VEXBA-813504 format. One record per residue (C-alpha): x, y, z; residue number from 1. Coordinates in steps of 0.1 Angstrom, whole numbers, plus 5000, padded with zeros to 4 digits. Last residue first. Layout:
% residues N
X Y Z NUM
...
This chain:
% residues 529
5644 1163 1669 529
5627 1130 1679 528
5635 1099 1658 527
5606 1083 1638 526
5616 1051 1618 525
5590 1028 1603 524
5608 0996 1595 523
5631 0975 1575 522
5667 0963 1583 521
5677 0943 1553 520
5683 0905 1552 519
5655 0899 1527 518
5629 0912 1552 517
5633 0918 1589 516
5600 0931 1601 515
5584 0958 1621 514
5611 0977 1641 513
5602 1003 1666 512
5615 1036 1678 511
5646 1028 1656 510
5682 1030 1669 509
5704 1026 1640 508
5733 1002 1642 507
5767 1011 1629 506
5782 1012 1594 505
5746 1008 1581 504
5732 0988 1551 503
5697 1002 1548 502
5661 0996 1535 501
5641 1023 1555 500
5605 1031 1550 499
5599 1067 1559 498
5560 1073 1560 497
5537 1103 1553 496
5536 1096 1516 495
5559 1066 1510 494
5597 1068 1508 493
5620 1040 1497 492
5656 1044 1508 491
5686 1024 1495 490
5716 1033 1518 489
5753 1032 1521 488
5754 1055 1552 487
5781 1071 1571 486
5755 1082 1598 485
5718 1079 1593 484
5693 1104 1608 483
5655 1102 1604 482
5638 1134 1615 481
5602 1138 1627 480
5581 1168 1622 479
5548 1179 1637 478
5548 1163 1670 477
5530 1134 1686 476
5530 1101 1667 475
5510 1089 1637 474
5510 1123 1620 473
5542 1119 1600 472
5553 1147 1577 471
5587 1130 1573 470
5621 1149 1571 469
5650 1126 1558 468
5684 1136 1569 467
5717 1119 1555 466
5747 1124 1577 465
5784 1125 1568 464
5808 1106 1547 463
5809 1093 1511 462
5835 1072 1495 461
5812 1052 1473 460
5799 1016 1474 459
5762 1025 1483 458
5745 1055 1469 457
5710 1042 1461 456
5680 1063 1466 455
5645 1053 1458 454
5612 1070 1465 453
5621 1106 1460 452
5590 1128 1455 451
5597 1155 1480 450
5635 1157 1476 449
5645 1167 1511 448
5668 1138 1520 447
5689 1144 1489 446
5693 1180 1501 445
5715 1167 1530 444
5743 1163 1505 443
5764 1132 1515 442
5797 1147 1524 441
5829 1142 1503 440
5836 1114 1478 439
5821 1099 1447 438
5840 1070 1435 437
5812 1049 1418 436
5793 1017 1428 435
5760 1034 1436 434
5747 1065 1421 433
5711 1054 1413 432
5684 1081 1421 431
5647 1075 1417 430
5617 1098 1420 429
5631 1131 1411 428
5604 1157 1404 427
5620 1182 1429 426
5651 1187 1409 425
5660 1220 1424 424
5674 1202 1455 423
5701 1182 1436 422
5731 1198 1452 421
5760 1182 1435 420
5776 1148 1446 419
5812 1156 1451 418
5842 1142 1431 417
5845 1110 1413 416
5825 1090 1386 415
5838 1055 1379 414
5807 1039 1366 413
5783 1014 1382 412
5754 1037 1388 411
5745 1068 1369 410
5707 1065 1370 409
5689 1098 1376 408
5651 1092 1371 407
5624 1118 1374 406
5640 1147 1356 405
5619 1177 1350 404
5642 1201 1368 403
5671 1194 1346 402
5689 1224 1360 401
5704 1202 1388 400
5729 1188 1363 399
5744 1224 1364 398
5766 1214 1393 397
5787 1192 1370 396
5789 1155 1378 395
5824 1141 1376 394
5847 1121 1352 393
5851 1085 1340 392
5821 1067 1325 391
5824 1029 1318 390
5788 1027 1307 389
5775 1008 1337 388
5744 1027 1342 387
5739 1058 1318 386
5703 1062 1324 385
5689 1098 1323 384
5652 1101 1324 383
5627 1130 1321 382
5647 1154 1299 381
5624 1181 1287 380
5608 1188 1253 379
5596 1223 1246 378
5565 1217 1226 377
5557 1185 1244 376
5565 1148 1244 375
5589 1144 1273 374
5624 1131 1270 373
5644 1100 1274 372
5682 1101 1274 371
5703 1070 1279 370
5717 1071 1243 369
5709 1106 1229 368
5675 1111 1213 367
5669 1097 1180 366
5633 1084 1182 365
5624 1115 1201 364
5636 1137 1172 363
5648 1154 1193 362
5660 1149 1228 361
5696 1157 1230 360
5699 1178 1198 359
5732 1172 1181 358
5760 1150 1196 357
5760 1124 1223 356
5758 1095 1196 355
5791 1081 1206 354
5782 1075 1242 353
5805 1095 1265 352
5841 1085 1265 351
5854 1108 1293 350
5830 1129 1315 349
5830 1166 1323 348
5824 1181 1289 347
5793 1158 1281 346
5779 1168 1316 345
5782 1204 1307 344
5765 1197 1275 343
5738 1178 1292 342
5732 1207 1316 341
5731 1232 1288 340
5706 1211 1267 339
5684 1207 1298 338
5684 1245 1305 337
5677 1251 1268 336
5645 1230 1268 335
5646 1209 1237 334
5627 1223 1207 333
5601 1208 1184 332
5601 1191 1150 331
5597 1224 1133 330
5570 1221 1106 329
5583 1213 1071 328
5573 1236 1042 327
5583 1217 1010 326
5603 1241 0987 325
5597 1251 0951 324
5619 1275 0932 323
5614 1291 0898 322
5631 1306 0868 321
5626 1325 0835 320
5588 1328 0828 319
5572 1347 0799 318
5537 1358 0791 317
5525 1372 0756 316
5533 1406 0744 315
5517 1440 0740 314
5494 1436 0770 313
5461 1452 0766 312
5441 1425 0782 311
5462 1403 0803 310
5480 1373 0789 309
5475 1341 0808 308
5503 1321 0825 307
5494 1286 0836 306
5516 1266 0860 305
5506 1229 0863 304
5517 1208 0891 303
5514 1170 0892 302
5503 1154 0924 301
5493 1176 0954 300
5501 1213 0961 299
5489 1236 0988 298
5507 1270 0988 297
5524 1282 1021 296
5549 1311 1016 295
5536 1322 0983 294
5558 1339 0958 293
5560 1364 0929 292
5593 1378 0916 291
5597 1407 0890 290
5623 1417 0864 289
5639 1450 0856 288
5632 1445 0819 287
5595 1448 0827 286
5568 1424 0840 285
5535 1437 0852 284
5518 1407 0869 283
5480 1406 0872 282
5460 1383 0892 281
5488 1363 0909 280
5485 1327 0922 279
5448 1322 0910 278
5439 1285 0916 277
5436 1263 0883 276
5465 1239 0892 275
5487 1270 0897 274
5475 1303 0883 273
5495 1333 0869 272
5480 1365 0854 271
5497 1385 0826 270
5512 1419 0818 269
5541 1426 0793 268
5568 1453 0794 267
5594 1467 0770 266
5574 1496 0755 265
5590 1523 0777 264
5624 1508 0767 263
5650 1484 0780 262
5661 1458 0754 261
5637 1429 0751 260
5635 1397 0774 259
5607 1410 0797 258
5617 1393 0831 257
5600 1368 0853 256
5608 1348 0884 255
5586 1323 0903 254
5588 1315 0941 253
5568 1287 0956 252
5570 1277 0993 251
5550 1245 0998 250
5521 1231 1018 249
5512 1193 1016 248
5498 1166 0993 247
5528 1147 0980 246
5543 1160 0947 245
5541 1145 0912 244
5571 1150 0889 243
5582 1176 0863 242
5582 1205 0889 241
5568 1220 0867 240
5542 1213 0840 239
5542 1246 0822 238
5513 1262 0803 237
5517 1296 0786 236
5485 1310 0774 235
5483 1324 0738 234
5471 1358 0727 233
5506 1371 0718 232
5530 1344 0712 231
5543 1321 0738 230
5573 1324 0762 229
5599 1303 0781 228
5630 1318 0795 227
5667 1326 0791 226
5692 1350 0808 225
5671 1354 0840 224
5689 1327 0860 223
5722 1345 0850 222
5712 1375 0871 221
5715 1353 0902 220
5686 1352 0926 219
5687 1377 0957 218
5657 1362 0975 217
5643 1396 0983 216
5647 1407 0948 215
5662 1441 0937 214
5695 1431 0950 213
5698 1407 0921 212
5699 1435 0896 211
5685 1424 0862 210
5704 1421 0831 209
5695 1430 0795 208
5688 1415 0761 207
5673 1383 0775 206
5672 1352 0755 205
5639 1338 0746 204
5625 1301 0743 203
5594 1288 0726 202
5583 1256 0743 201
5578 1223 0727 200
5615 1215 0731 199
5612 1218 0769 198
5642 1227 0789 197
5651 1230 0826 196
5686 1239 0836 195
5695 1233 0873 194
5700 1262 0896 193
5724 1253 0924 192
5726 1277 0953 191
5761 1289 0965 190
5749 1321 0979 189
5768 1344 0955 188
5749 1327 0926 187
5772 1334 0896 186
5802 1325 0918 185
5788 1299 0927 184
5761 1279 0909 183
5742 1279 0876 182
5739 1245 0860 181
5750 1245 0824 180
5726 1247 0794 179
5697 1231 0776 178
5674 1258 0763 177
5651 1279 0785 176
5640 1277 0822 175
5663 1282 0853 174
5654 1256 0879 173
5652 1251 0916 172
5632 1220 0926 171
5620 1203 0958 170
5642 1220 0984 169
5632 1216 1020 168
5622 1248 1037 167
5621 1247 1075 166
5592 1259 1096 165
5585 1274 1132 164
5613 1297 1138 163
5620 1299 1101 162
5588 1320 1098 161
5585 1320 1060 160
5580 1352 1042 159
5616 1359 1048 158
5629 1336 1021 157
5660 1359 1018 156
5659 1393 1035 155
5681 1383 1064 154
5709 1373 1040 153
5720 1336 1040 152
5749 1317 1055 151
5759 1286 1036 150
5764 1251 1052 149
5778 1228 1026 148
5783 1191 1033 147
5801 1166 1010 146
5803 1127 1006 145
5780 1113 1032 144
5775 1078 1045 143
5747 1057 1063 142
5760 1021 1068 141
5739 0990 1057 140
5703 0977 1058 139
5685 1010 1066 138
5648 1005 1058 137
5636 1009 1095 136
5657 1041 1099 135
5693 1048 1104 134
5704 1083 1113 133
5723 1111 1097 132
5727 1144 1114 131
5733 1182 1107 130
5737 1203 1138 129
5738 1241 1141 128
5752 1257 1173 127
5749 1293 1185 126
5712 1294 1192 125
5681 1304 1172 124
5691 1290 1139 123
5667 1294 1110 122
5668 1267 1083 121
5669 1264 1046 120
5672 1228 1031 119
5690 1212 1003 118
5695 1176 0991 117
5721 1162 0967 116
5726 1130 0947 115
5756 1119 0927 114
5752 1102 0893 113
5764 1069 0877 112
5728 1063 0864 111
5721 1034 0888 110
5737 1056 0915 109
5710 1082 0909 108
5681 1058 0913 107
5695 1042 0945 106
5705 1075 0962 105
5678 1073 0990 104
5681 1097 1017 103
5649 1102 1037 102
5642 1139 1047 101
5645 1166 1073 100
5637 1151 1107 99
5637 1179 1130 98
5658 1183 1162 97
5686 1204 1146 96
5688 1191 1111 95
5681 1154 1106 94
5687 1133 1076 93
5673 1097 1075 92
5686 1065 1059 91
5685 1043 1028 90
5717 1024 1020 89
5731 1021 0985 88
5731 0985 0972 87
5762 0973 0952 86
5773 0955 0985 85
5811 0963 0980 84
5810 0989 1008 83
5821 1018 0988 82
5798 1010 0959 81
5803 1045 0945 80
5777 1059 0969 79
5780 1096 0959 78
5760 1118 0984 77
5759 1156 0987 76
5742 1174 1017 75
5733 1210 1012 74
5724 1233 1040 73
5712 1270 1035 72
5714 1290 1066 71
5697 1318 1086 70
5709 1334 1118 69
5692 1341 1152 68
5726 1334 1170 67
5757 1333 1149 66
5770 1298 1140 65
5794 1272 1154 64
5789 1240 1134 63
5781 1204 1146 62
5782 1173 1125 61
5761 1145 1138 60
5757 1107 1138 59
5724 1094 1151 58
5709 1067 1173 57
5742 1049 1178 56
5740 1012 1184 55
5746 1002 1147 54
5780 1019 1145 53
5789 1014 1108 52
5789 1052 1100 51
5804 1063 1067 50
5826 1094 1057 49
5832 1098 1021 48
5860 1104 0995 47
5861 1108 0957 46
5829 1128 0955 45
5844 1161 0967 44
5872 1157 0941 43
5849 1155 0912 42
5852 1119 0899 41
5871 1113 0864 40
5883 1080 0873 39
5870 1057 0901 38
5887 1047 0934 37
5861 1060 0959 36
5882 1066 0991 35
5871 1057 1028 34
5865 1072 1061 33
5851 1059 1093 32
5825 1075 1117 31
5825 1095 1148 30
5841 1128 1161 29
5824 1153 1138 28
5832 1190 1130 27
5869 1190 1138 26
5877 1168 1109 25
5854 1174 1079 24
5884 1183 1057 23
5881 1214 1037 22
5862 1224 1006 21
5877 1257 0991 20
5851 1273 0969 19
5862 1286 0934 18
5837 1263 0917 17
5854 1234 0933 16
5887 1235 0953 15
5901 1208 0975 14
5915 1209 1010 13
5930 1177 1027 12
5922 1149 1051 11
5891 1138 1032 10
5862 1117 1047 9
5837 1146 1040 8
5849 1175 1019 7
5833 1202 1040 6
5822 1237 1031 5
5813 1258 1060 4
5798 1293 1057 3
5802 1330 1048 2
5808 1339 1012 1
């Protein structure tokens, strides 16, 4: 098996179903941990990590993964009244930049049970994030008990474009008599197959075993060991999943096998319909087994599967197992250049905001603190405001890769080093870098940003000249240059005019001065080249 198996909140490794669950340290840097003191708990349910920080927009686990890979993610929750409120919190799950589902463990907790959720995702990059976040119904701290991130084979669930969609598990069942849940090592991909019984249904036990590798989804052979059937000439009706579903698209996979010993006569043929719509016209089912699926099938309310015997079939229909996933559209993607720039900034500063983890932009309601992004297919950072956050560090040169940025506000921190060349950031309108410890020469590129209307760099250790080129047609000559020496300056620029608000280390000779306003030198300045 390839993957990550975390016993959240624990400091040690424990084994469950032959899988070693390790501490979650190293995969997350925020949250508190506690222990559930109840007897007979599974080890992975006896500890948890919870997140009391109300200011953070999300709390993320991050995993290094292979590029263009496919993973099954399972989150497990056991509330155990860890906070003494006897009221499990309701909160959101996020994978990458997509809201996955709402976590509500109240019903399971009232029965003394744990809850788990699964989703299948494609990962285009080299990092996979799984996050928890508060929503409007969250009254206390989100928490998590265990987290599985299981690598999947390329063939599995490949009818769904995982670059556009994710598959959130609704039900995965093996049909037949009551039995134990199927899991690893019977399922080599660590999926959970819950037993589904119906006393009104005739059950069968298979006399042979299928080869999982004959099926794209590689189901465990044990899922075919029992099944539902009816006698010859009858239709088999199955209400499954056993609860109503919201109206949307679903991935459905059904698994069948003739239960008799292998022989030329061990086959049966039947059609399958779901809620009256034809799902498969004629299935020829032998002892080798068969799978039929749909990548996007519309369902709403209660689901009824009907299997109807085909003419000439020697036996009635049979069904052994099934999976249903809700198809969730991808929530969007953050521009990779912006992601890289923010990750570089994250590495170059100390004590960044606690929620600077996971996708910087998405979901938009859960973007990083201080980060605002555009609403488009490839989200871009349009504002970065970390004013007075107590940041210590420097600005990486790659910050200039955020070319959609309009507002860069990093004032009143303790940032040092050089101000990088920001000339690629042609959409910048406002820059606040005042009250830091920047040193070196003022980049002349600041004066050439075409849309800049506000620049504040006072109270730093900067030297040199700041040049602003104005396309001014009010005096002879094509170009005029405004030169300021050793400037701590706030500059507002209108089209065709350079309006200067400046505190200067020595007087600036202006061609003319209009007004004195609020104690600042203000005027239209045109100095000849």
